[in-house]
Structure formats: C-alpha cells, structure tokens
C-alpha positions as CSV (number, residue, x, y, z in Angstrom):
1,M,29.7,-19.0,-40.8
2,L,26.8,-16.5,-41.3
3,R,26.0,-17.9,-44.7
4,R,26.1,-21.4,-43.4
5,N,23.7,-20.5,-40.6
6,V,21.3,-18.9,-43.0
7,R,21.4,-21.9,-45.3
8,L,20.9,-24.4,-42.4
9,R,18.0,-22.3,-41.1
10,R,16.4,-22.2,-44.6
11,E,16.7,-25.9,-45.0
12,Y,15.2,-26.5,-41.6
13,L,12.2,-24.2,-42.4
14,Y,11.7,-26.0,-45.8
15,R,11.6,-29.4,-44.1
16,K,9.2,-28.1,-41.5
17,S,6.9,-26.7,-44.3
18,L,6.7,-30.2,-45.8
19,E,5.4,-31.8,-42.5
20,G,1.7,-31.3,-43.4
21,N,2.0,-33.1,-46.7
22,E,4.1,-35.9,-45.3
23,R,1.6,-36.4,-42.4
24,A,-1.3,-36.6,-44.9
25,L,0.6,-39.1,-47.0
26,Y,1.5,-41.2,-43.9
27,E,-2.2,-41.4,-42.9
28,K,-3.1,-42.7,-46.4
29,K,-0.5,-45.4,-46.2
30,R,-1.6,-46.3,-42.7
31,K,-5.2,-46.9,-43.9
32,I,-4.0,-49.1,-46.8
33,R,-1.8,-51.1,-44.5
34,E,-4.6,-51.7,-42.0
35,A,-7.0,-52.7,-44.8
36,L,-4.5,-55.2,-46.2
37,Q,-3.7,-56.7,-42.8
38,E,-7.3,-57.1,-41.8
39,G,-8.5,-58.3,-45.2
40,K,-10.9,-55.4,-45.7
41,P,-11.5,-53.5,-49.0
42,I,-9.4,-50.4,-49.7
43,P,-11.2,-47.2,-48.7
44,T,-13.1,-45.7,-51.6
45,E,-11.2,-42.3,-51.5
46,L,-7.9,-44.1,-51.9
47,R,-8.6,-46.5,-54.7
48,N,-7.2,-44.2,-57.4
49,E,-3.9,-43.9,-55.5
50,E,-3.7,-47.4,-54.2
51,A,-1.1,-48.7,-56.8
52,A,1.3,-45.8,-56.3
53,L,1.0,-45.9,-52.5
54,R,1.6,-49.7,-52.3
55,R,4.8,-49.3,-54.3
56,Q,6.0,-46.7,-51.8
57,I,5.0,-49.0,-48.9
58,D,7.0,-51.8,-50.3
59,L,10.1,-49.6,-50.4
60,E,9.8,-48.4,-46.8
61,D,11.6,-49.8,-43.7
62,E,11.1,-49.2,-40.0
63,N,13.2,-46.0,-40.1
64,T,11.4,-44.4,-43.1
65,A,7.8,-45.6,-42.4
66,V,7.1,-42.9,-39.8
67,P,7.6,-39.3,-41.0
68,R,10.2,-37.1,-39.3
69,T,9.1,-33.8,-37.7
70,H,10.9,-30.6,-36.8
71,I,11.3,-31.9,-33.3
72,D,13.4,-34.7,-34.7
73,D,15.6,-32.1,-36.4
74,E,15.9,-30.0,-33.2
75,Y,17.3,-32.9,-31.1
76,A,18.7,-35.1,-33.9
77,F,22.2,-35.1,-32.4
78,A,21.2,-34.9,-28.7
79,T,22.3,-38.5,-28.0
80,E,25.5,-38.3,-30.0
81,K,27.3,-35.6,-27.9
82,D,26.9,-34.2,-24.5
83,P,25.1,-30.8,-24.1
84,K,27.3,-27.7,-23.9
85,I,25.4,-24.9,-22.1
86,M,26.1,-21.2,-21.9
87,L,24.7,-19.4,-18.8
88,T,24.2,-15.7,-18.7
89,T,22.0,-13.1,-17.1
90,S,20.1,-9.9,-17.8
91,R,22.3,-6.7,-17.8
92,D,23.7,-5.4,-14.6
93,P,22.9,-8.5,-12.5
94,S,22.6,-8.1,-8.7
95,G,24.6,-10.2,-6.2
96,P,21.8,-12.7,-5.5
97,L,21.3,-13.3,-9.2
98,Q,25.0,-13.9,-9.8
99,Q,25.1,-16.3,-6.9
100,F,22.1,-18.2,-8.3
101,V,23.7,-18.5,-11.7
102,K,26.9,-19.7,-10.2
103,E,25.0,-22.5,-8.6
104,L,23.2,-23.3,-11.8
105,S,26.5,-23.7,-13.6
106,I,27.2,-26.6,-11.3
107,V,23.7,-28.0,-11.5
108,F,23.9,-28.3,-15.3
109,P,27.0,-30.3,-16.3
110,N,29.3,-28.8,-19.0
111,A,27.8,-25.3,-18.3
112,Q,29.8,-22.1,-18.6
113,R,29.0,-18.7,-17.1
114,M,29.4,-15.6,-19.1
115,N,29.2,-12.0,-18.0
116,R,26.5,-10.3,-20.1
117,G,28.2,-6.9,-20.2
118,G,26.8,-4.8,-23.1
119,Q,26.2,-7.7,-25.5
120,V,22.9,-8.0,-27.2
121,I,21.1,-11.4,-27.5
122,S,21.9,-11.8,-31.2
123,E,25.6,-11.5,-30.5
124,I,25.5,-14.1,-27.7
125,I,23.6,-16.5,-29.9
126,D,26.0,-16.1,-32.9
127,A,29.0,-16.6,-30.6
128,C,27.5,-19.7,-29.1
129,R,26.6,-21.2,-32.5
130,S,30.2,-20.7,-33.7
131,H,31.6,-22.4,-30.6
132,D,29.2,-25.4,-30.9
133,Y,27.1,-24.7,-27.8
134,T,23.9,-26.7,-27.7
135,D,21.8,-24.5,-25.4
136,V,21.8,-20.9,-24.0
137,I,20.1,-20.3,-20.6
138,L,19.2,-16.7,-19.7
139,V,18.2,-15.9,-16.1
140,H,16.3,-12.7,-15.4
141,E,15.5,-10.9,-12.2
142,H,13.2,-8.2,-10.7
143,R,14.7,-6.1,-7.9
144,G,17.3,-8.6,-7.0
145,V,14.9,-11.6,-7.1
146,P,15.4,-14.2,-9.9
147,D,12.0,-14.3,-11.7
148,G,12.6,-15.7,-15.2
149,L,14.4,-18.4,-17.1
150,T,14.8,-18.7,-20.8
151,V,16.1,-22.0,-22.4
152,C,17.1,-21.7,-26.0
153,H,18.3,-24.8,-27.9
154,L,20.8,-24.3,-30.8
155,P,21.0,-24.0,-33.7
156,F,17.3,-24.0,-34.6
157,G,15.3,-23.8,-31.4
158,P,13.0,-24.3,-29.7
159,T,13.0,-21.6,-27.0
160,A,11.1,-22.1,-23.8
161,Y,10.2,-19.3,-21.4
162,F,9.6,-20.0,-17.7
163,S,8.6,-17.9,-14.7
164,L,11.0,-18.5,-11.8
165,L,9.4,-18.8,-8.4
166,N,10.4,-19.7,-4.8
167,V,14.1,-19.6,-5.4
168,V,16.2,-21.0,-2.5
169,T,20.0,-21.0,-3.1
170,R,22.5,-23.2,-1.3
171,H,24.0,-20.3,0.7
172,E,20.5,-19.4,2.0
173,I,20.2,-22.8,3.7
174,K,21.1,-22.5,7.3
175,D,22.5,-25.9,7.9
176,K,25.5,-25.8,5.6
177,K,27.1,-28.9,7.1
178,A,24.1,-31.0,6.3
179,V,24.0,-29.7,2.8
180,G,27.7,-30.5,2.1
181,T,29.4,-30.0,-1.2
182,M,27.8,-30.3,-4.6
183,P,29.1,-33.2,-6.7
184,E,29.8,-32.6,-10.4
185,A,28.9,-36.1,-11.6
186,Y,26.3,-36.4,-14.3
187,P,23.0,-36.7,-12.5
188,H,20.1,-39.1,-13.1
189,V,17.1,-37.0,-14.3
190,I,13.6,-37.8,-12.9
191,L,10.6,-36.3,-14.9
192,N,7.3,-36.8,-13.1
193,N,3.7,-36.1,-14.4
194,F,4.4,-34.8,-17.9
195,S,1.6,-36.8,-19.5
196,T,0.1,-34.4,-22.0
197,K,1.5,-33.6,-25.4
198,L,2.7,-30.2,-24.1
199,G,4.1,-31.8,-21.0
200,E,6.1,-34.2,-23.1
201,R,7.4,-31.3,-25.2
202,T,8.4,-29.4,-22.0
203,A,10.1,-32.5,-20.5
204,N,12.0,-33.1,-23.8
205,I,13.4,-29.5,-23.6
206,L,14.5,-30.0,-20.0
207,K,15.9,-33.5,-20.1
208,H,18.3,-32.6,-23.0
209,L,20.0,-30.1,-20.8
210,F,21.7,-33.1,-19.1
211,P,24.1,-35.7,-20.5
212,E,23.7,-39.4,-20.1
213,P,24.8,-40.4,-16.5
214,K,26.8,-43.4,-15.3
215,P,24.6,-46.1,-13.7
216,D,26.3,-45.8,-10.3
217,T,26.1,-42.0,-9.9
218,K,24.4,-40.9,-6.7
219,R,23.2,-37.5,-7.8
220,I,19.6,-37.0,-8.7
221,V,17.8,-34.1,-10.4
222,T,14.0,-34.0,-10.3
223,F,11.5,-32.1,-12.3
224,A,8.0,-32.8,-10.8
225,N,4.9,-31.2,-12.3
226,Q,2.2,-30.2,-9.9
227,S,-0.7,-28.2,-11.3
228,D,1.5,-26.8,-14.1
229,Y,4.2,-25.7,-11.7
230,I,7.5,-27.6,-12.3
231,L,9.2,-28.2,-8.9
232,F,13.0,-28.5,-9.3
233,R,14.8,-30.5,-6.5
234,H,18.4,-31.6,-6.3
235,H,19.5,-34.6,-4.2
236,I,22.1,-37.2,-3.5
237,Y,21.4,-40.6,-2.1
238,E,23.3,-43.0,0.1
239,K,22.7,-46.6,1.0
240,R,23.9,-46.7,4.6
241,G,21.7,-49.5,5.8
242,G,22.2,-51.8,2.8
243,P,20.5,-52.0,-0.6
244,N,17.0,-51.8,0.9
245,S,17.7,-48.6,2.8
246,V,18.0,-45.4,0.7
247,E,18.7,-42.1,2.4
248,L,18.1,-38.9,0.4
249,K,19.8,-35.6,1.1
250,E,18.9,-32.3,-0.6
251,I,21.9,-30.3,-1.7
252,G,20.1,-27.4,-3.4
253,P,19.4,-25.1,-5.0
254,R,15.6,-25.3,-5.1
255,F,13.1,-23.4,-7.3
256,D,9.8,-23.7,-9.2
257,L,9.2,-23.1,-12.9
258,R,6.0,-22.3,-14.7
259,P,6.2,-22.3,-18.5
260,F,4.3,-19.5,-20.3
261,Q,5.6,-19.7,-23.9
262,I,7.4,-22.0,-26.4
263,K,8.6,-20.7,-29.7
264,L,9.9,-22.6,-32.8
265,G,13.1,-20.7,-33.1
266,T,16.0,-19.2,-31.2
267,V,15.6,-16.4,-28.7
268,D,17.0,-13.8,-31.1
269,Q,14.4,-14.5,-33.9
270,I,11.5,-12.2,-33.4
271,E,9.7,-13.7,-36.3
272,A,9.8,-17.2,-35.0
273,Q,6.5,-19.0,-34.8
274,T,4.8,-19.4,-31.4
275,E,4.1,-23.1,-30.7
276,W,2.3,-22.5,-27.4
277,V,1.6,-19.5,-25.1
278,L,-0.2,-19.2,-21.8
279,R,-3.0,-16.7,-22.6
280,P,-4.5,-14.6,-19.8
281,Y,-8.0,-16.1,-20.2
282,M,-6.5,-19.6,-19.5
283,N,-6.0,-18.5,-15.9
284,T,-9.8,-18.8,-15.4
285,T,-9.8,-22.5,-16.3
286,K,-8.9,-23.7,-12.9
287,K,-9.6,-27.4,-13.6
288,Q,-7.6,-27.6,-16.8
289,K,-4.0,-28.9,-16.6
290,F,-1.7,-28.3,-19.6
291,L,1.4,-30.3,-18.6
292,G,-0.1,-33.4,-16.8
293,D,-2.8,-34.8,-14.6
C-alpha cells in the first residue's frame, strides 16, 4: 500500500508539472481555431507550427480539446461515489469540542468520528487512505473554544485551513423543542457569493463534502460568503400552507469560517506547495474581497 501511494503521488505530481506546457499548447490551438473560423490569416508566430497543430486539432474531440488540470485529478471520482469523511480533533479535546464534533458528524453524511488519542497526523492519513476515506476533517480549539477547521481531501489534496468563529452548538440553543431532531437525509447544498477564482476553489472543496441529495429532501445546508467570512447555516423547510408557502426552521449547529490557506497536498505533507495564503499585509486592504463580491 505504501509503494502504491508513493507511485500515485509521483504520477500526480508529474501530470501537474505538465500543466504549463499543455496550457501553452492549448492557447496556440485556440488561436488557430479562431483564425480558421473567422477567415483571418494565421498569426505570424504560429505559421511554422500550423501544419502540426492542425493535425492535432483534427484528432481532438470535446473531451480532449480542453486540457485537464490537477483540480480535475483531485476530484475526478467525486461524482462516482459518495464522500466518506473521517472527523477527529486535536489531542486531549475538551467537552465542548467533543460535543461540536459529535454534531458535525451528523451534519456531514457518511462521517465517522475517531478519538485522536496519541496518533500523529501521518498515521491518521495513512489509515484513512487504506480504508478509502475521501476526506479528513480536523477540528482544533483554544481553551475549550473551537477555533480551527482543516479539510484535507484524499488521496492527493488539496488541504484547506479555516478559522472557526461564532460557534453555536445545538445544545446551546435554549428552545430545544423548536429545534427538534436533526435529520440524517442527504442535504441540498447552497453556495452563495463565491464569484472569484479563489471563491470557486473554496466552494469546490466545501461542496464535495456532501453527496448528491434526493430531490424531495427537506434538509438544507448553506455556505454564504460575506466579506470573506463563510457563514454556515443548517435548516429544514416545510410547506404547511401549500406550495407557495415555505417555512424555514434552523436546526443548528451554526458557525462562521474564514479561509487562510490552501495547500496542494495532504495535511501530512510539509513540502506541499501553497496555492493561496492570507498574508498579514492583506488585512490592510479593506476594500478587497478574495472570495466574492
């Protein structure tokens, strides 16, 4: 299993290293296609390569015309099987953190909690790979308050690091009768205001934590971006007054996320390349939005 993981990782890195060349070749083919469609002369810098590029264009179809990226490799099988998530915490978790992780295990379908014990991160990742887990979620705390969330996609990454703010668990809501029980049906996922390239990347990481729901399910999970803070809300809806009357009921938990780093690798790979990081000087750019408008 170890040799297989090393081989798969090496093949993934090799395909990723070829992306620059494939993108440059794609741009050349695109210019030639546009020139032929519009009846314009071939660009001067491509005239020596025109014959070879046109032969490649003739052999392409709709699946091979656009080059694949490492993002395609990361989530290549996301639609073929449901996600399988391992939830764990930092060492010696407090009671509030254990309660929060217990509720998260119901929020994410097909999630399983694991006591961290004395295991190191590399041991957890290896065990999850061997048991076909698709994601590992690590929840951290500071003095009994959950303050960090790490989402690691297997087997190649990416790994997204989030700050965790304003956590309100179900047992902290006073009106427990109004909250009711938490259904375990696959939820509809609503992603709001992830319009930038980084926002689409973050939304892609979050949405693949949930399987495809049934059309008639009444459970809704919302990730709404407001000024680069992702608000998580969990509702069920009912149509008591007919199809034109929809009544929402929040069932918790409730928390906010703020991404501060995305790495092109798993959480145990220290040498993994950093795709994006929130630098300290970025905090002075008050008007700049990284995830959406």
